C-alpha positions as CSV (number, residue, x, y, z in Angstrom):
1,M,16.2,76.7,-89.9
2,R,17.3,75.6,-93.3
3,T,15.3,73.4,-95.7
4,N,16.9,71.8,-98.7
5,S,15.3,70.6,-101.9
6,M,14.8,67.1,-100.6
7,S,12.7,68.4,-97.7
8,C,15.2,67.7,-94.9
9,V,15.4,70.3,-92.2
10,T,18.5,71.4,-90.4
11,E,17.5,73.5,-87.4
12,I,20.2,75.6,-85.7
13,L,19.8,76.2,-82.0
14,E,22.1,78.6,-80.1
15,N,20.4,79.4,-76.8
16,D,17.8,76.9,-75.8
17,Q,18.8,73.4,-75.1
18,P,16.3,70.9,-76.5
19,T,14.8,68.2,-74.3
20,L,15.4,64.6,-75.4
21,E,11.7,64.4,-76.4
22,A,11.9,67.6,-78.5
23,A,15.1,66.3,-80.2
24,Q,13.5,63.0,-81.0
25,K,10.5,64.7,-82.5
26,A,12.7,67.0,-84.6
27,V,14.8,64.1,-86.0
28,G,11.9,61.7,-86.3
29,G,13.2,59.0,-84.0
30,Y,16.1,57.9,-81.8
31,V,18.8,60.6,-81.5
32,E,22.5,60.1,-82.3
33,M,24.8,63.0,-81.2
34,L,27.8,63.8,-83.4
35,Q,30.6,66.1,-82.1
36,V,31.3,68.5,-85.0
37,S,33.3,71.7,-85.4
38,G,31.5,74.5,-83.6
39,G,28.9,72.3,-81.7
40,Q,26.9,69.1,-81.8
41,L,24.8,67.7,-84.5
42,L,21.7,65.6,-83.5
43,V,20.5,63.2,-86.2
44,N,18.2,60.2,-86.5
45,E,20.2,57.1,-85.3
46,E,18.2,54.8,-87.7
47,G,18.0,57.3,-90.6
48,R,19.8,55.0,-93.1
49,L,17.8,52.0,-92.1
50,K,14.6,54.0,-92.6
51,G,15.7,55.2,-96.0
52,L,15.6,58.9,-95.1
53,S,16.7,61.5,-97.7
54,H,20.2,62.9,-97.9
55,N,20.6,66.1,-96.0
56,P,23.2,68.3,-97.7
57,T,23.3,71.0,-95.1
58,A,23.8,68.6,-92.2
59,S,26.3,66.7,-94.3
60,E,28.4,69.8,-94.9
61,I,28.4,70.6,-91.1
62,A,29.4,67.0,-90.2
63,G,31.9,66.4,-93.0
64,Q,30.2,63.1,-93.7
65,S,26.9,62.0,-95.3
66,I,23.9,62.7,-93.1
67,V,20.3,61.6,-93.8
68,G,17.0,63.0,-92.5
69,N,16.4,66.0,-90.3
70,A,19.0,67.3,-88.0
71,L,19.5,69.8,-85.1
72,F,22.8,71.7,-84.9
73,L,23.4,72.8,-81.3
74,K,25.7,75.7,-80.6
75,G,26.6,77.8,-77.5
76,S,24.4,77.2,-74.5
77,A,22.1,74.9,-76.5
78,K,24.8,72.1,-76.5
79,W,24.1,69.0,-74.4
80,D,26.5,68.0,-71.6
């Protein structure tokens, strides 16, 4: 798990696939899935509308600006 200076968390999961409920709790709301190099990034679908803080770690993974907490799913943790 990585926390940046703005208190956003990017959790990296490689083995255990999270349930929808666990993913919603981690990102703080509705989940949006982004296909990124090396896996999937789960983010808060309404993050910008809620005014969540910029997440530099998730933004670097996604290659675009991401706000709020994120889950990075790799390996067997990826959703189908």
